[in-house]
VOBA-1610 file (N, C-alpha, C; in pm, whole numbers, padded with zeros to 5 digits, always signed):
BEGIN
Met+07033+05073+08357Met+07067+04936+08394Met+06982+04894+08513Lys+06922+04774+08510Lys+06835+04728+08617Lys+06913+04641+08714Thr+06893+04662+08842Thr+06958+04580+08944Thr+06867+04464+08979Ala+06918+04375+09062Ala+06842+04255+09098Ala+06713+04288+09172Asn+06711+04397+09246Asn+06592+04432+09324Asn+06497+04525+09248Asn+06515+04534+09117Asn+06423+04607+09030Asn+06443+04758+09034Ser+06548+04808+09100Ser+06575+04950+09097Ser+06654+04984+08971Ile+06658+05112+08939Ile+06728+05157+08820Ile+06847+05242+08863Ile+06965+05212+08810Ile+07084+05288+08846Ile+07066+05433+08802Thr+07097+05524+08891Thr+07061+05664+08869Thr+07167+05744+08795Ser+07277+05680+08751Ser+07379+05755+08678Ser+07335+05786+08536Leu+07225+05724+08491Leu+07175+05749+08357Leu+07114+05888+08350Asn+07110+05947+08228Asn+07041+06074+08215Asn+06891+06049+08227Pro+06812+06154+08245Pro+06670+06134+08277Pro+06595+06043+08178Leu+06605+06071+08049Leu+06531+05990+07952Leu+06586+05847+07946Glu+06715+05832+07962Glu+06771+05697+07962Glu+06721+05617+08082Ser+06709+05682+08198Ser+06657+05611+08315Ser+06512+05571+08292Ser+06434+05660+08229Ser+06294+05628+08197Ser+06287+05513+08097Lys+06377+05513+08002Lys+06381+05406+07902Lys+06407+05271+07968Glu+06499+05268+08063Glu+06530+05144+08133Glu+06411+05096+08216Ile+06341+05189+08279Ile+06223+05154+08357Ile+06115+05096+08264Trp+06095+05159+08150Trp+05994+05111+08055Trp+06031+04972+08003Lys+06158+04952+07969Lys+06203+04821+07920Lys+06181+04714+08028Ser+06208+04750+08152Ser+06186+04657+08261Ser+06039+04623+08277Ala+05953+04725+08263Ala+05809+04700+08273Ala+05762+04603+08165Leu+05811+04622+08043Leu+05771+04534+07932Leu+05827+04394+07948Ser+05940+04383+08016Ser+05996+04249+08038Ser+05915+04170+08141Gln+05839+04243+08223Gln+05760+04177+08328Gln+05614+04161+08291Tyr+05563+04249+08207Tyr+05420+04250+08177Tyr+05395+04273+08028Thr+05291+04210+07978Thr+05243+04238+07842Thr+05116+04321+07857Pro+05124+04450+07831Pro+05009+04537+07861Pro+04894+04524+07761Tyr+04773+04523+07815Tyr+04653+04535+07732Tyr+04631+04681+07696Ala+04670+04771+07787Ala+04658+04915+07765Ala+04768+04985+07843Val+04803+05106+07797Val+04900+05191+07867Val+04833+05324+07894Val+04817+05355+08021Val+04739+05471+08063Val+04832+05577+08123Leu+04808+05701+08087Leu+04876+05814+08151Leu+04784+05874+08255Ala+04825+05870+08382Ala+04749+05933+08490Ala+04787+06080+08494Leu+04695+06165+08453Leu+04724+06308+08439Leu+04649+06386+08546Ser+04724+06439+08642Ser+04662+06515+08752Ser+04638+06660+08714Gly+04717+06710+08619Gly+04717+06852+08589Gly+04838+06922+08645Gly+04920+06848+08721Gly+05043+06903+08776Gly+05158+06893+08678Asp+05267+06957+08711Asp+05381+06963+08619Asp+05450+06829+08602Asp+05452+06745+08704Asp+05520+06616+08691Asp+05444+06522+08598Ser+05313+06521+08607Ser+05237+06436+08516Ser+05244+06490+08374Arg+05254+06620+08361Arg+05274+06681+08229Arg+05408+06638+08172Ala+05513+06637+08253Ala+05645+06592+08208Ala+05641+06443+08171Thr+05560+06365+08241Thr+05548+06223+08209Thr+05496+06203+08067Tyr+05401+06286+08028Tyr+05348+06278+07891Tyr+05460+06298+07789Tyr+05544+06398+07810Tyr+05650+06426+07714Tyr+05760+06321+07717Ala+05787+06265+07834Ala+05885+06155+07841Ala+05833+06034+07765Ala+05705+06002+07783Ala+05646+05889+07711Ala+05649+05913+07560Lys+05621+06037+07521Lys+05623+06072+07380Lys+05763+06059+07322Ala+05864+06105+07396Ala+06003+06098+07349Ala+06049+05955+07334Leu+05996+05865+07415Leu+06036+05724+07412Leu+05944+05640+07325Asp+05850+05704+07256Asp+05755+05634+07169Asp+05676+05528+07245Ile+05642+05558+07368Ile+05557+05466+07446Ile+05413+05480+07396Pro+05350+05370+07361Pro+05216+05376+07301Pro+05106+05400+07403Val+05091+05525+07447Val+04984+05558+07543Val+04849+05542+07476Thr+04762+05464+07539Thr+04630+05437+07480Thr+04520+05525+07538His+04539+05573+07663His+04436+05654+07728His+04501+05754+07823Val+04433+05864+07843Val+04462+05956+07952Val+04350+05942+08055Val+04388+05928+08181Val+04289+05913+08288Val+04310+06023+08392His+04200+06080+08437His+04203+06185+08540His+04094+06155+08642Ile+04126+06179+08769Ile+04028+06158+08875Ile+03979+06293+08927His+03850+06313+08918His+03785+06433+08972His+03748+06402+09116Thr+03827+06455+09210Thr+03813+06415+09350Thr+03694+06478+09421Gly+03643+06587+09368Gly+03535+06658+09436Gly+03586+06753+09543Thr+03717+06758+09563Thr+03775+06849+09662Thr+03865+06953+09596Gly+03892+06938+09469Gly+03992+07020+09403Gly+03934+07142+09332Ile+04020+07204+09256Ile+03985+07326+09184Ile+03939+07289+09044Gln+03819+07328+09009Gln+03756+07283+08885Gln+03839+07319+08763Gln+03908+07431+08767Gln+03987+07474+08652Gln+04097+07374+08617Thr+04144+07297+08713Thr+04243+07193+08684Thr+04182+07082+08601Thr+04066+07035+08640Thr+04000+06931+08562Thr+03965+06982+08422Asp+03922+07106+08412Asp+03893+07164+08280Asp+04018+07163+08192Trp+04132+07197+08252Trp+04257+07201+08175Trp+04298+07061+08131Val+04284+06962+08218Val+04320+06825+08183Val+04232+06776+08067Arg+04105+06807+08071Arg+04016+06768+07961Arg+04064+06828+07829Trp+04100+06955+07835Trp+04151+07021+07713Trp+04281+06956+07666Phe+04373+06932+07758Phe+04504+06877+07722Phe+04488+06741+07657Ala+04406+06655+07715Ala+04389+06520+07662Ala+04315+06519+07529Asn+04205+06592+07523Asn+04118+06585+07406Asn+04169+06666+07287Glu+04217+06786+07314Glu+04253+06876+07204Glu+04403+06884+07178Tyr+04484+06885+07283Tyr+04628+06899+07264Tyr+04692+06763+07233Ala+04677+06667+07323Ala+04737+06535+07301Ala+04654+06449+07206Gln+04523+06478+07199Gln+04431+06404+07113Gln+04439+06254+07141Leu+04423+06221+07269Leu+04422+06082+07313Leu+04286+06050+07376Pro+04244+05925+07369Pro+04119+05887+07437Pro+04125+05924+07585Tyr+04021+05989+07633Tyr+04020+06044+07768Tyr+03910+05980+07852Leu+03947+05936+07971Leu+03850+05883+08065Leu+03864+05956+08198Glu+03751+05987+08257Glu+03752+06062+08383Glu+03669+05988+08486Gly+03730+05966+08601Gly+03657+05908+08711Gly+03619+06017+08810Ser+03507+06001+08875Ser+03461+06103+08968Ser+03429+06042+09104Ala+03481+06106+09208Ala+03447+06065+09344Ala+03314+06124+09389Gly+03257+06209+09304Gly+03126+06268+09335Gly+03127+06342+09468Asp+03029+06312+09551Asp+03018+06380+09681Asp+03068+06294+09796Arg+03158+06200+09766Arg+03210+06112+09871Arg+03274+06190+09986Phe+03350+06292+09950Phe+03419+06368+10054Phe+03318+06439+10144Glu+03222+06506+10084Glu+03123+06578+10164Glu+03047+06482+10256Lys+03003+06369+10202Lys+02929+06272+10284Lys+03014+06222+10399Arg+03141+06196+10370Arg+03231+06142+10472Arg+03252+06243+10586Val+03279+06368+10552Val+03311+06464+10658Val+03186+06509+10733Leu+03072+06507+10669Leu+02948+06543+10739Leu+02906+06433+10837Lys+02952+06311+10812Lys+02919+06199+10900Lys+03024+06175+11007His+03152+06205+10976His+03260+06172+11069His+03351+06289+11103Gly+03330+06404+11043Gly+03423+06515+11061Gly+03533+06510+10957Phe+03609+06620+10947Phe+03719+06622+10851Phe+03819+06511+10882Ile+03884+06462+10779Ile+03963+06340+10789Ile+04084+06355+10879Gly+04134+06476+10893Gly+04250+06498+10979Gly+04370+06542+10898Arg+04486+06520+10956Arg+04608+06569+10893Arg+04720+06466+10910Gly+04806+06454+10809Gly+04920+06363+10818Gly+04904+06241+10730Arg+05003+06152+10737Arg+05010+06040+10644Arg+04895+05941+10659Ser+04855+05912+10784Ser+04746+05818+10804Ser+04615+05873+10750Ala+04590+06001+10776Ala+04469+06065+10723Ala+04474+06070+10571His+04592+06099+10517His+04607+06106+10372His+04578+05972+10307Ala+04617+05862+10373Ala+04589+05729+10318Ala+04439+05705+10308Ile+04363+05751+10407Ile+04218+05736+10402Ile+04162+05815+10284Ala+04207+05940+10269Ala+04159+06024+10160Ala+04194+05964+10025Phe+04314+05908+10012Phe+04357+05848+09886Phe+04263+05735+09846His+04233+05646+09940His+04143+05535+09908His+04002+05583+09876Leu+03955+05678+09954Leu+03819+05728+09938Leu+03799+05801+09806Leu+03895+05885+09769Leu+03876+05978+09658Leu+03942+05934+09528Lys+04043+05846+09535Lys+04119+05816+09414Lys+04129+05668+09381Arg+04177+05589+09474Arg+04210+05451+09439Arg+04090+05373+09388Asp+03981+05376+09462Asp+03862+05300+09421Asp+03804+05353+09291Val+03809+05484+09274Val+03757+05546+09151Val+03842+05503+09031Leu+03974+05506+09047Leu+04062+05465+08939Leu+04041+05319+08902Thr+04025+05234+09002Thr+04002+05091+08976Thr+03879+05072+08888Ser+03774+05148+08915Ser+03652+05140+08835Ser+03675+05185+08692Val+03750+05295+08674Val+03779+05345+08539Val+03860+05243+08459Leu+03962+05186+08522Leu+04047+05090+08451Leu+03970+04962+08416Ser+03873+04927+08499Ser+03789+04811+08470Ser+03713+04830+08339Lys+03672+04955+08313Lys+03603+04984+08187Lys+03698+04967+08068Ile+03825+05007+08085Ile+03921+04994+07976Ile+03942+04847+07940Arg+03953+04762+08040Arg+03976+04619+08012Arg+03846+04546+07985Gln+03738+04624+07974Gln+03606+04568+07946Gln+03565+04463+08048Arg+03607+04490+08172Arg+03572+04408+08288Arg+03622+04264+08277Lys+03722+04241+08195Lys+03780+04107+08182Lys+03907+04101+08266Arg+03912+04008+08357Arg+04024+03997+08448Arg+04150+03951+08375Gly+04263+03990+08432Gly+04390+03943+08379Gly+04451+04031+08272Arg+04376+04125+08220Arg+04430+04217+08120Arg+04512+04324+08192Lys+04641+04319+08169Lys+04732+04409+08241Lys+04724+04551+08185Ile+04714+04646+08275Ile+04716+04787+08237Ile+04834+04853+08308Leu+04923+04913+08229Leu+05036+04986+08285Leu+04996+05132+08300Ile+05018+05186+08420Ile+04976+05323+08452Ile+05099+05410+08467Leu+05123+05498+08371Leu+05236+05589+08377Leu+05200+05705+08468Asn+05292+05740+08557Asn+05264+05850+08649Asn+05392+05926+08677Gly+05379+06043+08740Gly+05492+06132+08761Gly+05556+06124+08898Ala+05538+06013+08970Ala+05600+06002+09102Ala+05752+06002+09090Arg+05817+06082+09175Arg+05963+06094+09172Arg+06019+06077+09314Leu+06133+06012+09324Leu+06195+05993+09455Leu+06233+06125+09520Ala+06268+06224+09437Ala+06315+06352+09491Ala+06201+06437+09548Glu+06077+06390+09534Glu+05965+06470+09584Glu+05965+06482+09735Ser+05999+06374+09805Ser+05990+06377+09950Ser+06079+06269+10011Asp+06116+06288+10136Asp+06194+06189+10207Asp+06116+06059+10221Asn+05985+06070+10243Asn+05901+05953+10259Asn+05901+05869+10132Arg+05888+05935+10018Arg+05886+05860+09891Arg+06022+05796+09863Ala+06130+05868+09893Ala+06263+05814+09871Ala+06289+05692+09960Lys+06236+05696+10081Lys+06258+05587+10175Lys+06178+05463+10138Asn+06053+05481+10101Asn+05963+05367+10086Asn+05957+05306+09945Phe+05991+05386+09843Phe+05970+05337+09708Phe+06095+05341+09621Ala+06214+05349+09685Ala+06337+05364+09609Ala+06362+05248+09514Asn+06322+05127+09551Asn+06352+05010+09470Asn+06231+04957+09394Thr+06127+05038+09384Thr+06005+04988+09321Thr+05948+05087+09221Pro+06016+05111+09110Pro+05958+05199+09008Pro+05842+05133+08935Ile+05830+05001+08948Ile+05724+04926+08882Ile+05661+04837+08989Arg+05531+04853+09011Arg+05467+04772+09114Arg+05318+04760+09092Pro+05260+04643+09119Pro+05114+04628+09111Pro+05048+04720+09213Asp+04927+04762+09182Asp+04851+04847+09274Asp+04835+04778+09409Lys+04814+04650+09407Lys+04814+04568+09527Lys+04847+04425+09482Lys+04871+04337+09574Lys+04913+04202+09541Lys+04812+04135+09448Gly+04862+04085+09335Gly+04777+04015+09241Gly+04699+04104+09146Ser+04715+04237+09159Ser+04639+04329+09075Ser+04691+04330+08932Ser+04602+04354+08838Ser+04639+04370+08697Ser+04665+04516+08663Asn+04653+04605+08761Asn+04686+04746+08743Asn+04828+04768+08793Ile+04917+04806+08703Ile+05059+04813+08735Ile+05108+04957+08724Trp+05157+05013+08834Trp+05211+05148+08833Trp+05352+05148+08776Val+05380+05242+08688Val+05513+05258+08630Val+05557+05402+08656Asn+05655+05419+08747Asn+05707+05552+08779Asn+05809+05591+08672Leu+05762+05643+08564Leu+05850+05671+08452Leu+05956+05775+08487Leu+05924+05864+08580Leu+06017+05971+08619Leu+06083+05944+08753Gln+06095+05819+08789Gln+06144+05780+08922Gln+06268+05858+08966His+06365+05875+08877His+06493+05935+08915His+06509+06078+08862Trp+06404+06139+08818Trp+06411+06275+08766Trp+06411+06376+08879Thr+06472+06490+08854Thr+06463+06604+08945Thr+06353+06697+08895Lys+06318+06794+08978Lys+06221+06894+08935Lys+06272+06970+08813Ala+06402+06996+08812Ala+06461+07067+08698Ala+06450+06984+08571Asp+06465+06852+08581Asp+06449+06766+08464Asp+06308+06779+08406Cys+06209+06783+08494Cys+06069+06797+08450Cys+06048+06933+08382Gln+06103+07036+08442Gln+06088+07169+08384Gln+06157+07178+08248Asn+06271+07112+08236Asn+06346+07118+08110Asn+06271+07051+07996Ile+06214+06933+08019Ile+06147+06865+07908Ile+06021+06940+07868Cys+05954+07001+07965Cys+05835+07080+07932Cys+05875+07206+07855Ser+05984+07269+07897Ser+06032+07388+07828Ser+06076+07355+07685Asp+06147+07243+07669Asp+06194+07202+07536Asp+06078+07179+07440Asn+05965+07133+07494Asn+05849+07104+07411Asn+05750+07220+07405Lys+05789+07334+07466Lys+05699+07450+07470Lys+05560+07406+07520Ala+05563+07332+07628Ala+05442+07267+07675Ala+05346+07363+07742Pro+05218+07357+07709Pro+05119+07438+07780Pro+05110+07393+07925Gln+05096+07489+08016Gln+05092+07458+08159Gln+04955+07489+08216Asn+04910+07403+08305Asn+04787+07427+08378Asn+04802+07558+08457Pro+04717+07657+08434Pro+04729+07784+08508Pro+04724+07766+08659Val+04648+07666+08706Val+04641+07643+08851Val+04778+07600+08903Ala+04845+07510+08831Ala+04978+07464+08872Ala+05077+07579+08869Arg+05063+07667+08773Arg+05155+07782+08765Arg+05134+07876+08883Glu+05010+07899+08921Glu+04980+07996+09025Glu+04998+07941+09167Leu+04969+07812+09186Leu+04973+07754+09320Leu+05094+07663+09343Cys+05169+07634+09236Cys+05282+07539+09245Cys+05235+07401+09291Arg+05115+07365+09258Arg+05059+07232+09281Arg+04943+07215+09183Ser+04903+07092+09160Ser+04800+07069+09058Ser+04664+07125+09099Gly+04633+07126+09229Gly+04500+07167+09273Gly+04395+07063+09248Glu+04437+06944+09206Glu+04343+06836+09173Glu+04276+06781+09298Cys+04351+06773+09409Cys+04294+06726+09535Cys+04335+06822+09645Met+04236+06878+09713Met+04260+06972+09822Met+04180+06924+09943Cys+04208+06799+09985Cys+04131+06737+10092Cys+04169+06786+10231Gly+04285+06854+10243Gly+04327+06910+10371Gly+04416+06821+10454Thr+04443+06698+10407Thr+04525+06608+10489Thr+04674+06642+10478Met+04712+06713+10373Met+04853+06749+10355Met+04873+06897+10324Gln+04768+06969+10295Gln+04781+07111+10259Gln+04787+07199+10384Ser+04848+07313+10368Ser+04860+07409+10478Ser+04750+07513+10471Leu+04734+07588+10581Leu+04637+07697+10581Leu+04678+07806+10481Gln+04809+07823+10464Gln+04856+07920+10365Gln+04814+07877+10225Ala+04824+07746+10196Ala+04781+07695+10066Ala+04631+07721+10046Arg+04556+07706+10153Arg+04412+07734+10143Arg+04387+07881+10112Glu+04454+07969+10183Glu+04434+08113+10161Glu+04468+08153+10018Glu+04578+08098+09967Glu+04619+08131+09830Glu+04518+08079+09729Ala+04474+07954+09748Ala+04378+07895+09655Ala+04244+07969+09660Ala+04199+08005+09780Ala+04071+08074+09794Ala+04075+08213+09734Ala+04191+08278+09743Ala+04204+08412+09685Ala+04198+08407+09533Leu+04260+08307+09474Leu+04266+08295+09328Leu+04142+08227+09271Tyr+04082+08138+09350Tyr+03966+08061+09303Tyr+03856+08071+09409Pro+03788+08184+09414Pro+03691+08208+09522Pro+03576+08108+09524Glu+03542+08048+09410Glu+03435+07947+09411Glu+03475+07830+09499Trp+03602+07789+09488Trp+03651+07679+09572Trp+03652+07723+09718Gly+03701+07843+09744Gly+03705+07893+09881Gly+03568+07900+09944Asp+03468+07946+09868Asp+03331+07956+09921Asp+03275+07817+09952Trp+03305+07721+09861Trp+03258+07584+09884Trp+03314+07528+10014Leu+03443+07547+10038Leu+03506+07491+10156Leu+03456+07561+10283Thr+03440+07692+10277Thr+03389+07765+10393Thr+03250+07716+10431Asp+03166+07696+10330Asp+03030+07647+10356Asp+03032+07504+10411Leu+03122+07420+10355Leu+03131+07282+10404Leu+03177+07280+10550Glu+03275+07363+10585Glu+03319+07372+10724Glu+03203+07408+10816Arg+03123+07505+10773Arg+03009+07548+10854Arg+02915+07431+10879Arg+02888+07353+10775Arg+02796+07240+10789Arg+02855+07128+10874Val+02986+07105+10861Val+03052+07001+10940Val+03048+07037+11089Ile+03077+07161+11121Ile+03073+07206+11261Ile+02931+07198+11315Lys+02836+07236+11233Lys+02695+07227+11275Lys+02654+07083+11301Ala+02716+06990+11228Ala+02686+06847+11246Ala+02748+06790+11373Gly+02830+06872+11442Gly+02883+06829+11571Gly+03030+06795+11575Phe+03104+06831+11470Phe+03246+06801+11464Phe+03325+06931+11469Pro+03394+06959+11580Pro+03446+07094+11605Pro+03578+07129+11537Trp+03636+07038+11463Trp+03763+07072+11398Trp+03741+07105+11250Arg+03836+07178+11193Arg+03820+07229+11058Arg+03911+07157+10958Trp+03893+07195+10834Trp+03979+07145+10725Trp+04126+07170+10762Ala+04210+07069+10739Ala+04355+07074+10764Ala+04391+07073+10911Asp+04293+07060+11001Asp+04322+07045+11143Asp+04346+06898+11175Pro+04434+06867+11271Pro+04442+06730+11321Pro+04314+06696+11396Val+04278+06570+11396Val+04159+06529+11470Val+04187+06545+11619Pro+04098+06612+11695Pro+04120+06630+11839Pro+04141+06498+11912Lys+04222+06500+12017Lys+04256+06377+12088Lys+04133+06307+12142Cys+04032+06384+12179Cys+03914+06322+12237Cys+03838+06237+12136Trp+03866+06261+12007Trp+03802+06182+11902Trp+03897+06075+11849Ala+04022+06079+11887Ala+04123+05994+11823Ala+04097+05846+11843Ala+04053+05805+11963Ala+04032+05663+11990Ala+03925+05606+11899Glu+03818+05685+11877Glu+03711+05639+11791Glu+03758+05622+11648Lys+03848+05713+11604Lys+03895+05709+11467Lys+04009+05609+11445Ala+04073+05565+11555Ala+04193+05483+11542Ala+04167+05355+11464Gly+04055+05290+11493Gly+04024+05167+11421Gly+04008+05189+11273Gln+03948+05300+11238Gln+03930+05331+11097Gln+04064+05362+11030Met+04152+05435+11100Met+04283+05466+11046Met+04360+05339+11012Arg+04344+05235+11097Arg+04421+05113+11075Arg+04373+05034+10954Leu+04256+05067+10903Leu+04207+05000+10782Leu+04294+05031+10663Phe+04367+05142+10668Phe+04446+05188+10556Phe+04591+05201+10598Asp+04679+05159+10512Asp+04823+05167+10538Asp+04873+05303+10492Ser+04933+05379+10583Ser+04979+05512+10547Ser+05095+05509+10449Glu+05157+05391+10430Glu+05267+05381+10336Glu+05225+05315+10205Thr+05093+05297+10187Thr+05044+05245+10061Thr+05092+05334+09947Phe+05127+05271+09837Phe+05176+05346+09722Phe+05067+05441+09673Gln+05097+05571+09671Gln+04998+05671+09637Gln+05052+05764+09528Pro+05075+05710+09407Pro+05140+05791+09303Pro+05055+05901+09246Met+04924+05898+09271Met+04840+06006+09221Met+04835+06125+09316Cys+04911+06119+09421Cys+04908+06223+09523Cys+05043+06290+09537Thr+05110+06309+09427Thr+05246+06359+09435Thr+05254+06498+09494Ser+05163+06586+09458Ser+05172+06722+09509Ser+05132+06730+09656Cys+05058+06629+09704Cys+05027+06625+09847Cys+05148+06584+09927Asn+05220+06482+09879Asn+05331+06426+09956Asn+05458+06508+09945Ala+05468+06593+09845Ala+05591+06667+09822Ala+05617+06768+09933Lys+05744+06794+09957Lys+05781+06904+10046Lys+05765+07034+09970Asn+05689+07127+10024Asn+05666+07254+09955Asn+05738+07367+10029
//
């Protein structure tokens, strides 16, 4: 049941709550396309099965290659979309944006404000470009983006997005986020995947996160050690990048807060981005682990 402020009453069972969210989305928008944003994590995997159970006509799977993550995750997403789900697949790439940014300004830092910068740099602009190709660069064609953002992931998400399971990417945008799993628990996600005998991304199984973005703004040093031990190619890349960043004159490392002596210079840049901007493609970053 939908309330006046667009929230969904949570007494419904998981699929029923998703059904109400989808019905609400269709009552507000006529989609030109319906896209599944697949990170390779378990929540986006559950979103696929929820959409399938509700007969939602997914037209494309989209994945963003951030340039900071573990390559095996992107490989798995390609397999899942092309061979398992057999859906049209589009991939956006941030290329070497992260490396160029940190070699010029130092690592982005740590926390919500830093994460907002990384989100815009590595994901939001890239996704906008991919979706533009789907609509054939014609304005006004609405694209609904299904994603696995859940209120139970973090206190921050519960506080800021409780009443907005459906929202434009920004004011006036034709890209519309649909949090299909808004009211699901982690157990709900695990159950639907188990019921469907769903293949799991090995990276998500081993690290308990998708590994799609490892920019350091929300990950811990322990997460780095675990990822580097299991995926030494990624670990070697990051160690080498740190060496080059320090050589370029920036004394802090990946996942470190920016030193106070540099904070004033970075403050203006931080204010360019809102730390509470809706960031549904960063669920494993924002989650409490």
